[in-house]
N, C-alpha and C positions, 0 to 999 in steps of 0.2 A: 277678621281682614276681608278685603273682598277677591277672593280669586281673578284669575282669570274666567271669561263665560260670566262671573256674576257670580260664580261658588265661591259661597265663604269658608272660609278654612283659620283653625287656629296653630299655631307653634304648639300647644299641647298636643298635637296629632301624633308630631315628631320626638315623643317623649321618647327615652335608651336611646337616641344616633346622635350623633358629633352634631351640630348644624352650624353653615358659614350661614349667617344672615348679612347681605348687602342690602343697607337702605341707601337706594340709589334716586335721578332722577329721567327719564324715560329719553330728555333730549341731550344729556349733559355727555359729552363726550368722553369724559374721563371715567363714566358711570356704564357705558359703550364699549368701551376697553375693557374694561374688569368683566362683562360679561362676555366677552369672550375668552377670555382665561379662565373664568369659572363654565363655561360647556363643555372642557375635557376636564377638568378639573372632578366636575359629578361624576362622569366617566368611569375615571380612575378611580377615585374613592367608594364611590355607591357599596361594593361589595365589603367595604369596608366601615360598612354602619352608618357612612356621612350625609347628611343632606344639602342642599344648596338650597335655600329660598331668596329668591331676591323680591323686596317690598319699596314700589316706587309711589312715591307723595309729592310730586309736582302737581302745581293745579292742575295741569292740562292732561297729565297721565292717561284719564280716562280717554281722550279722544286720542294719545298718544302712542297709546296700548298695543293697536294691531301693526301698523307700519311696526312696532319695537318690533311685536314676536315674528313677522314677517322677514326682517333683515339677521337680527342677530338668533332665530331660532332656537328658545332655551329649555335643554331637557331638564329642567326643574320647574318647582311652582313660583308664577310670580305675581304678586298680590298687590292689593292697593289701599293705600290707607292717607291720611290726612296729615298736613304739617305738625298741627297739634296733638295728634296722636301720638306722633314717632316721636317729640318733645317729649311728651309726657312716660312715652315708654325709655326712650333715653334721661330721662328727671334733666333736660337739657334748657338752663336758665340762660340765655343771650346777656342778662347782665354779667352774669358769674363766669360764664364760660366760653363767652364773646360769639360769632355766628358758626353756622353750623355748615361746616362744608360737606359737601359728597364727591362722592360715595364714602362710605361708609361701611366698614366691615366690625358684625360681633359675633365672636366666638362663644358657643352654646355648648357646655359639656352631656353627656346622657342626661344626666340629673335634672336637667333644665338650670345651671350656673352657667353665668356668665363670666367667660376663664380671660377672657380679653377683648379689647374694643381698640379699633384704628381708623381714625382721620385722617385729616392734614398732617402728615409728618411722615419718614424716611419711607414707611411700611411701603408705601404708593410707589416707591420709585423704581427704576429700572428693575431692579429685585421680587416684584409685589408676586410674581408664581411663588419664587422659590423662597417666600415670606411665606406666603399662604400654606405652601404645602409642610414647611418647616414646623408651625403652627400646628396644622394636625398631625402630622408624625409624633409630635410632641404628644397632640392629645390625646393619640389614639397606642402610645406605648411603646415606639416601632424605635429603637434606639437608634441614634446617629449613624449613618456610615464612619468607619474609623476612618481617619485621614490615612492617606497613602505614602508609605513608606518614602522618604526623603534620600534619592539616591545621592552617594557619596561619588565624586570626580576620584 
């Protein structure tokens, strides 16, 4: 995959890490909102062996990538791919799977196995940051915080 500045990179470079792969369009408002969430998430989870990666696959991404970087300042790799490459990676068939909406998140474990994938569903609702962090904490083996005891009156 082509990274920013034309440098090639592969997901396999991040073997041994938990990867949050965001498939997006640089001009999509929902994708841009996700990028805003992923910047602090990368900062928070970097020491825990997590790597966020975004891949833009809109047709005009090569022309819009510069302004995208200036506005959103991602602190993680952002690559370019074409639509066919992404559909092949996801094994996406429009006839069977319907329209491919963005953003799409793919969680990959340290061995390179996809553990979950999220597209247009409740995962991206108002609690998307909490949902992403919950998936990561589960993948990293962090036990869920115990529920606070209920105070009796």
